[in-house]
C-alpha positions in Angstrom: 5.4 17.8 -23.3 9.0 17.1 -22.7 10.7 16.8 -19.3 14.4 17.2 -19.8 17.5 17.1 -17.7 16.4 14.4 -15.3 17.7 11.2 -13.9 15.0 8.7 -15.1 14.0 5.7 -12.9 14.2 2.4 -14.8 12.2 -0.7 -13.9 15.4 -2.5 -12.7 16.0 0.2 -10.1 18.7 2.1 -12.0 18.6 5.7 -13.1 19.5 7.0 -16.5 20.1 10.7 -17.5 17.7 11.8 -20.2 14.4 13.3 -21.1 10.8 12.0 -20.8 8.2 12.5 -23.6 4.5 12.9 -22.8 1.7 13.0 -25.2 -1.8 13.6 -23.7 -2.2 11.4 -20.7 0.6 8.9 -21.5 4.3 8.5 -21.8 5.2 8.5 -25.5 8.1 8.4 -28.0 7.0 11.7 -29.6 4.7 14.6 -28.8 2.9 17.5 -30.5 2.9 19.4 -27.2 5.8 22.0 -27.3 5.9 22.5 -23.6 9.4 21.8 -22.1 10.1 21.4 -18.4 13.6 21.6 -17.2 14.0 19.0 -14.4 17.2 20.6 -13.2 18.9 17.3 -12.6 16.2 15.9 -10.4 15.3 12.2 -10.0 12.3 11.4 -12.2 10.2 8.6 -10.6 6.8 7.1 -11.4 3.9 8.1 -9.1 3.8 5.8 -6.1 1.0 3.3 -5.4 -0.1 2.8 -1.7 -1.8 -0.6 -1.5 -2.5 -0.3 2.3 -3.6 2.8 4.2 -6.7 3.7 6.0 -7.0 7.5 6.0 -5.4 10.9 6.3 -6.3 14.6 6.8 -9.1 13.8 9.2 -10.8 11.2 7.0 -11.1 7.4 7.1 -11.8 5.2 4.1 -14.3 3.4 6.4 -16.3 6.6 6.6 -17.8 5.2 3.4 -18.4 8.6 1.8 -17.3 10.4 -1.4 -16.1 13.3 0.7 -13.6 11.0 2.5 -12.4 9.3 -0.6 -11.9 12.6 -2.5 -10.0 14.3 0.4 -7.8 11.3 0.9 -7.0 11.1 -2.8 -6.1 14.8 -3.0 -3.7 14.5 0.0 -2.0 11.4 -1.5 -1.5 13.0 -4.9 0.0 16.1 -3.2 2.6 13.7 -1.7 3.5 11.9 -4.8 1.1 9.0 -4.6 -0.9 8.7 -7.8 -2.7 5.5 -7.2 -4.4 4.3 -4.0 -5.8 1.0 -2.8 -7.2 2.0 0.7 -7.9 -0.6 3.3 -11.1 -1.4 5.2 -11.1 -2.4 8.9 -12.7 -5.3 10.7 -16.3 -4.2 10.6 -19.8 -5.7 10.1 -20.9 -6.8 6.6 -23.4 -3.9 6.6 -20.6 -1.4 7.2 -18.3 -3.0 4.7 -21.1 -3.0 2.1 -21.5 0.8 2.6 -17.8 1.3 2.0 -17.8 -0.9 -1.0 -20.7 1.0 -2.6 -19.0 4.3 -1.9 -15.8 3.1 -3.6 -17.7 1.7 -6.6 -19.5 5.0 -7.1 -16.3 7.1 -6.9 -15.2 8.8 -10.1 -11.4 9.4 -10.4 -10.6 13.1 -10.9 -8.5 15.7 -9.1 -6.6 13.4 -6.7 -4.8 10.1 -6.8 -6.7 7.4 -8.8 -8.7 4.9 -6.7 -7.6 1.6 -8.2 -8.9 -0.9 -5.6 -9.7 -1.8 -2.0 -7.7 -3.8 0.5 -10.0 -5.9 2.7 -7.9 -6.1 5.9 -10.6 -7.7 8.1 -12.6 -9.5 9.4 -11.0 -12.9 8.7 -8.1 -12.5 11.2 -6.9 -13.9 14.5 -8.3 -12.6 17.7 -4.9 -13.0 19.4 -3.2 -10.8 16.8 -6.0 -8.3 16.2 -3.8 -5.3 16.8 -6.1 -2.3 16.3 -8.9 -4.3 14.7 -12.3 -4.4 16.4 -12.7 -7.8 18.1 -16.5 -7.6 17.9 -16.5 -8.3 14.2 -13.7 -10.9 13.8 -14.9 -14.1 12.2 -13.8 -17.1 10.3 -13.3 -16.8 6.5 -16.6 -16.7 4.6 -16.4 -17.2 0.8 -20.0 -16.1 0.1 -19.6 -12.9 2.2 -16.5 -11.9 0.2 -18.3 -12.4 -3.1 -21.2 -10.4 -1.9 -18.9 -7.5 -1.0 -16.9 -7.9 -4.2 -20.2 -7.6 -6.2 -21.1 -4.4 -4.3 -17.7 -3.0 -4.9 -17.9 -3.7 -8.6 -14.8 -5.8 -8.4 -12.6 -3.3 -6.6 -11.4 -5.6 -3.9 -7.8 -6.3 -5.0 -6.5 -7.7 -1.7 -8.1 -9.8 1.0 -6.3 -10.6 4.3 -6.6 -13.9 6.1 -5.2 -15.7 9.1 -4.4 -19.1 7.7 -4.8 -21.0 10.9 -8.6 -20.2 11.0 -11.2 -22.8 10.2 -11.9 -22.7 6.5 -8.9 -20.6 5.6 -7.3 -23.0 3.1 -10.7 -23.6 1.5 -11.1 -19.9 1.2 -7.7 -19.5 -0.5 -8.4 -22.4 -2.9 -11.8 -20.9 -3.9 -10.8 -17.3 -4.3 -7.1 -17.1 -5.2 -8.0 -16.5 -8.9 -10.5 -13.7 -7.9 -8.4 -11.7 -5.5 -4.9 -11.6 -4.1 -4.8 -13.3 -0.7 -2.5 -11.8 1.9 -1.6 -13.5 5.2 -2.3 -11.1 8.0 -3.0 -10.6 11.7 -2.1 -14.2 12.4 -0.7 -16.7 14.9 0.2 -19.1 12.1 3.3 -21.2 12.6 5.7 -22.1 9.8 3.7 -25.1 8.5 0.4 -23.2 8.6 1.9 -20.3 6.7 3.6 -22.5 4.2 0.3 -24.3 3.6 -1.4 -21.0 2.9 1.3 -20.0 0.3 1.2 -23.5 -1.2 -2.5 -23.1 -1.7 -2.2 -19.8 -3.4 -1.8 -16.9 -0.9 0.8 -14.5 -2.4 1.3 -11.7 0.0 2.0 -10.9 3.6 0.4 -7.9 5.3 2.8 -5.5 7.2 5.6 -8.0 7.7 6.8 -8.3 11.3 3.7 -6.7 12.7 0.7 -8.7 14.0 2.4 -12.0 13.6 4.8 -14.2 15.6 8.5 -13.3 15.2 11.0 -15.3 13.2 13.2 -17.4 15.5 15.6 -20.2 14.8 13.2 -23.0 15.9 10.0 -21.3 14.9 10.4 -19.3 11.7 6.7 -18.7 11.3 5.1 -16.5 8.6 8.3 -14.6 7.9 10.4 -17.7 7.3 7.7 -19.4 5.1 7.2 -16.2 3.1 10.9 -15.6 2.5 11.2 -19.1 0.9 8.4 -18.6 -1.6 9.4 -16.6 -4.6 5.8 -15.9 -5.4 5.1 -14.0 -2.2 5.3 -10.2 -1.7 5.9 -8.7 1.7 4.4 -5.4 2.8 6.4 -3.2 5.3 5.4 -0.1 7.2 8.7 1.9 7.2 7.7 4.8 9.3 10.4 4.6 11.9 7.9 3.3 14.5 6.6 -0.1 13.3 10.0 -1.7 12.3 13.6 -1.1 13.4 15.9 0.0 10.6 18.0 -3.2 11.1 14.9 -5.3 10.6 14.2 -3.4 7.4 17.7 -4.1 6.1 17.3 -7.8 7.1 14.0 -8.0 5.2 15.6 -6.6 2.0 18.3 -9.3 2.3 15.7 -12.1 2.8 13.2 -11.0 0.2 15.1 -8.7 -2.2 13.7 -5.5 -3.7 11.6 -7.5 -6.2 9.3 -8.8 -3.5 9.0 -6.0 -0.9 6.1 -3.5 -1.0 6.4 -0.3 1.0 3.1 0.8 2.6 2.1 3.7 4.8 -0.7 2.0 6.8 -1.7 5.6 7.6 -4.7 6.5 9.6 -6.9 9.7 9.7 -4.5 11.8 11.8 -1.9 11.8 9.0 -1.5 15.4 7.9 -3.2 16.6 11.1 -1.9 17.7 14.6 -1.6 15.5 17.7 -4.9 14.7 19.4 -7.7 12.2 19.6 -8.9 10.3 16.5 -10.5 7.0 15.6 -9.7 3.9 13.5 -12.3 1.3 12.8 -14.6 2.8 15.4 -12.0 2.7 18.2 -10.4 5.7 19.9 -6.8 6.5 19.0 -4.4 8.8 20.7 -1.8 10.5 18.4 1.4 12.0 19.8 4.3 12.7 17.6 5.0 9.7 15.3 2.9 7.3 17.3 -0.8 6.4 16.9 -2.0 4.0 19.6 -5.3 2.7 20.8 -6.4 4.9 23.7 -7.5 1.7 25.5 -4.8 -0.9 25.4 -2.0 1.0 23.7 -1.7 -1.2 20.6 -0.2 0.6 17.6 -3.0 1.9 15.4 -1.5 2.5 12.0 0.9 5.3 11.1 0.7 9.0 10.8 3.0 9.3 7.8 2.6 8.9 4.0 4.3 6.6 1.5 6.7 9.2 0.2 8.0 9.7 3.7 8.4 5.9 4.0 10.6 6.0 0.9 12.7 8.8 2.5 13.1 6.8 5.7 14.3 3.6 4.1 16.8 5.6 2.0 18.1 8.1 4.5 17.9 6.1 7.7 17.8 2.4 6.7 20.4 2.9 4.0 18.4 1.3 1.1 19.2 2.6 -2.3 16.7 5.0 -3.9 16.2 2.7 -6.8 15.3 -0.2 -4.6 12.9 2.0 -2.5 11.1 3.2 -5.6 10.7 -0.4 -6.9 9.0 -1.3 -3.6 6.8 1.8 -3.6 5.8 2.0 -7.3 6.7 -1.1 -9.3 5.9 -4.0 -6.9 2.9 -2.3 -5.4 1.3 -1.7 -8.8 2.0 -5.3 -9.8 0.5 -6.6 -6.6 -2.9 -5.1 -7.3 -2.9 -5.8 -11.0 -2.4 -2.3 -12.4 1.1 -2.5 -13.8 -0.1 -2.2 -17.3 -0.9 1.5 -16.7 1.0 2.4 -13.5 4.3 1.9 -11.7 7.0 2.8 -14.3 8.0 5.4 -16.8 7.3 3.3 -19.8 5.9 4.4 -23.2 2.2 3.8 -23.3 1.6 3.9 -19.6 -0.2 6.7 -17.8 2.1 9.7 -17.5 2.2 9.9 -13.7 5.6 11.4 -12.8 7.2 12.9 -9.7 10.5 14.9 -9.6 12.6 14.7 -6.5 15.6 16.8 -5.7 18.8 15.5 -4.0 17.1 15.8 -0.6 14.2 13.7 -1.9 11.9 16.7 -1.7 9.2 16.9 -4.3 9.7 19.6 -6.9 7.0 18.7 -9.4 4.1 16.3 -9.8 2.5 15.3 -13.1 -0.6 13.2 -13.2 -1.9 11.8 -16.4 0.1 14.3 -18.3 -1.1 17.3 -16.4 1.2 19.3 -14.1 -0.5 19.5 -10.7 2.4 20.9 -8.8 
């Protein structure tokens, strides 16, 4: 297959006019397939990777069922996301075990590829719990994580932690080579956050949200993360969680090599307003807002990652190349799948999305097969 007449995304964030060659499931230098697709001048970008979302189309990853995983994967693929790393919530070990087993049993097929799991709780701060269930919050437990990782057949790619908790630094020391540790839902000050990064934590979960703000005398997690070149920063760019000015500020602090766009979507995504749930707690959805019915805390988003790309480009004024780096390249690197995903590179899986000038999807190719 040849996709011609497209502006091809390159790994440095630039675009180059040309054509893309696909042989079987992978990008190639030559092909025996005589199919030719005219891209009509569209942007050709790699399929996106969402490393942090909870659900969509009425399903939650924490349902712990094949039905939920498959429905979520199909929705994500239809919106240009070809690899997913869905997140658990703060739940009991029994429930997390059920979810881990369901993920391990899943066979990738029609939808986006399940490439991992993000363990968002329960090792978080009670004071910054957000929409997490306080009943199951606990201090970091190395043995518990390893039990769950075994049940998941190694699928946990991210594990969130509040570094001020008892045992947090020991947890990081012990597990940093087994899973990427992300600082999350935390009251950590600058020194506590810096210690976490010095010990081996290399990511921040939804920057700005569920943490203390950056101020001139108390820079906190944001200040500590910005200074450490090894740390990625996730951002929920849905127009609700972060003001557009704060998005631009983050790009100046971190650069487009270290920001990861995430959707943090919950089950109401792709559904109408109404009553839903997240991690066993009731959520009210109205317009762009999903909030806990009791308490009013934000409870994830009701958008998808491609819409976040559109928001940062059209509203926040970030270049399309930078936005794609943050939604495809950096995200794939953060969960260790960049050898097969995240760029249009010979030898990688042929996951390709064509966008017109309005950033609307005109075509989706997954593993060399046209699915839209």
